[in-house]
N, C-alpha and C positions, 0 to 999 in steps of 0.2 A: 268768531269760533267756527261758523259754518264755512267760511272761506278757507280757513286753514284745513278743515277736514276734506274739502273737495280737492285741494292741492295734494294732500296726502294720498287720496284715492287715485288721482291721476298718476301720481308717481308710482303707486303700487301696481297700476295696470299698464305702466309704460313697458313696451316690448323692445327688447334689445335685439333688433334684426341682424346686425352683423355677427353677433355671437351665435344666434340660431343658425345662420348660414354656415358658419365655420363648423358647427356641430354636425349639420347635415352633410357637409363635405367630407368630414372625417368618417362619418357613418357609411357614406357611399364608397369611400376608398376602402374601408374595412370589408364591406360587402364584396367589392371587386376582388380584393386580395383573397378573401375566403373562397370566392368562386374559382379563381385561378388555382388555388391550392387544391380545392376539391377536384378540379379537372385533372391536375397533375397526379393526385392520389389515385384517381380512377385509371389514368393511363398506366401508372406504376402497378396497380392491382391487376390490370389486364395483362401486362407483360409478365408479372409474377405467375399468374395462372397459366399463361402460355408456356412459360419456362418450366413450370412444374409438370405440365402435360408432356413436354418434350423429354424431361428427365424420366418420367414414368414410362414413356414409350421406349426410351433407351434401356431402362431397367427390364421391361417386359421382354424386349428383343433378346437381351442377354439371357434371361431365364428360359426363353423359348429355345435358344441355341443349346442351353444346358439341359433341356428337357425337364425343367423343374415345375413349370406351370403350363396351363392351357392357354393358347393365344387369344381366347375370347375374354379373358379377365380384364375388367376395367375399374377396379376398385382403387380410386385415387387417394383414399384416406386410410388404406390398410396399414401403412407405416410411415414414419418420417422419411419422405422420399429424398429430400436434400441430403440428409445425413447418410442414408443408404448409398446414394449416388457417390458421395465423396469417399465413402469406404470402398466402394467398388473401384473407383478410379485409383485409389491408393493401392489396392490389390493388383490392379492391372499394371500400375507403374512398377511395382515390385517384380511381377512376372516379366514385364517388358525389359526391365533392367537386367534381370537374370538371363533372359534370352540373349540380350546383347553381349553380356559377359561370356556366356557359353559359346556364342558365335565367334567372338574374338579369340577365345582360347583355342577353338577348333582351327581357326585360320592360322594362328601362331604355330600350333603343333604341326599343321600341314606344311607350312613353310619350312619349319625346322627339319621335318622328316625328309622332304624332298631335297632340301639343301644339303643335309648330311648324306642322303643317298647319292645324289649327283656328285657332291664334293668328294665322297669317299671313292666313288667309281672313277672319278677323274684322277684322284690322288694315287690310286692303286694301279700304276702303269708299269710295274717292273715284272720282267719275266726272268725267273731265277733258273740258272743251269746248275743243278745239284748232282752229286754222285760221288762214288769213291775215287781215289787216286787212279790215274791211268785208264779211266773209263772212256776218255775221248771228249771231254767237255770243251776244252780249249780249242780243239780242232773244229768241233761243231760250231763254236762261237765264231771262229774265223770264217767258216763256210757260210754261215748265215749272213754275215756282214759283207764279206768280200766276194762270195760266190766262187771261190777258187781254193785250191789246196795251199796250205802254208805249214811249214814245219813248226812244231810247238814243243814246249817242255813243261814239266810239272809247275803249276802256278803256286806262288807263295802269297799272293794278294789278289783281291778281286779285280776284275776288269769289267768295265761297263761302257756301253755305246748305244746309240739310238738305232733301233731296228725297224724298218718299214715293212709292214705286212704286205703280202702279195694278194691284195683283195681290192675290190672296187672302192671301198671307203677310204683307202689310203691311211689306215691306222698305223700308228707308230708307238713302239714300246721301248722301254729302257732294258736292254738285254744285259744281264749281270752274270759273269762267269765266276762262280764261287769255288775256291780251292777245295780239294777233296780231303786234305789232311784234317783229322778230327780237331786238333788243337787250333786250327785256323778257321774252320768252317763255322764253329759254334757262334763266335762273335759276329761274323759276317751275316749269317742267317738271322741272328737277333736284330741286326741293323736293318735288314731289308724285308723281314717277314710281314710287317704291317702294311707294306705297300705292294706286296706281291699280287699280281693279277693272275699269274700262272706259274706253276712249278714244272720245269722239264727235268725229270729225274733220269739221268743217263746211266745205263747199265752196260757193262762189258759182257756181251752175250757169249763171247768165246770162253770166258772163265767163270761164268755165272754159277756153275755147280759148286765151285770152290768158295766163292764169295757170298753165297746166298744168305748166310747168317748175318754177315756184316751189312749187306745191302738191306735186308729186312729190318735190322735194328735202326739203321739210319732213316729209312723211310718211315718206320713206326714213330720215331721221335718227331718227325716233321708233321705227320698226320694227327698226332695226339696233342700237338701244341695248341694251347687255348686260343691264341690270336689267329693261327692258320685255320683252325676249326670254325671260328667265328666268321672270318672273311670268305671261307670256302673258295680259294683260288682253283682254277682248273688244274688238273694233274695229268701230265703227259709223260708216260714212262717210255723213254726212247731206248729201245733195245739195239744198241750200237754194235758196230763191227760185224755186220751181217755178211761182209765179204769174206770172212774167215770160215773155213769149212766146218769147224767144230762149234760154230755159234748155235745157241739155242733159239728156238722160235719164240715170238712174242706170246703166243698162247701158252706154251710150256712155262715160260718165265712168270706169267701171271698166275698160273695154278700153283707153282711152287712158292711164290711169294705169299699167296693167300694162306697156304698151310703154315708157313713159317711165322707169319704175323699172327695167325690164330694161336699158335703156341706161345708166342711172346705175350699176347693179351692175357692168356690164362696164367702165366707165371707172374705177371705184374698186376693182376686184378686185385690182389690183396691190398695194394696201396691206394686203390680207388675206393675209398670208404664213404665219401659224401653221397648225398642223395642223387645229385646230378652227375656223379662220376668225375667231378673235377677236384684234383688235388695237386697243389703246387703248379697250377697253370696247365695241367694235362686234362684231357677229356677221354671218355671211354670210346674205344674204336669200334665202329660197326654197331650191330644190334645185339642186345643182350639175349642170351638163350639160343643164339644161332651161330654157326661157324662163320668166321669172317669171310666176306667177299667184297671186292672193290665196288660192286654195284650198290652196296649199302651206304657208301659215302654220299653226302649231300651235293657235292659239286660234280662237275663233269670229269670223268676219268677215261683215259684213252691209252691203249698200248699200241705202239707202232714199231716197225722195223726200219732201221736206217743204217747207213754206212758213211761216216764222215770222210773216210779216205776214198771211197768210190771203188768200183770193181777194178780199176786200173791203177790203183795206188796214187802216186804223185800226179799222174796224168789223168786221173779220174775226173769226171765232170760232176755236176751238182745233182745228178739223178738220184744219188743215194740218200738225199735228205728231202725229197719231194713230199713224203708223207708228213714230215715234221713241219715243213713250211705250210702245208695245207691246214694242219692242226692249229698253227699259230694264226693263220688267216681267219679262223673262226672265233677268235677271242673277241 
């Protein structure tokens, strides 16, 4: 009995060293892993604290720029900094995107504006020779192109050719001779008015007193046209046939035209009922409440004296149209 008990006691106190070793090994491994995790957590915590301070500094700088807080404030726990920073970034992103959109719109509008401006200026390269029948338009047309006298007759259709200005820029325009008959000129003026850079309105100075009403009505219809008023082409009133003794001077023709066109404006003002004075494509001529003067027009207006025939008739030189050539050179 005693022997059996001793054996049991020995078995009871027998130590399982391999198992203990494995237990210690696992414990040491767990301790090492916990140490590594703690170290990493400490690093992460440090980085988070550093990041939060950076966020707060950024937020403080923003508030300082906006003059919302004093620069000495260092309350890191005043509000959830991360959420605030995200909201601020979102706001900034919206403002930034709006700024980009506005900038793009401005660039597009600028390109469109200058494109239309230069394109329209380049497209409007026609110089229209207008006037009543027998005012000398066709002879002026020939003189400007050929530089010499040539017999002409009343035109029944428009004539056009390239005219080179006598200036240093070497500008060239499409010179268009428009027939003077009313039934013909309306359609041709309608065809070329949108591309007109200048209008040379030819007046027969020798019979102006007789034709003043017709001249004024024709010129009035041109100047009150909506397209012409919008493009504001230069207006050159060429007082032709100055070689004839009975010819009126350019100053007198201008004064009488202003009076006659002022009368026309009064008689036709009833039709101009809209606020901007535009009815049926027409605009109000001059300034309201004042007698009409050519100086009230927005574009350049010039009255010149010329003679398409010259002082010597068929043998005349081009000296009679020098003033007209100088005026065209300034376009």
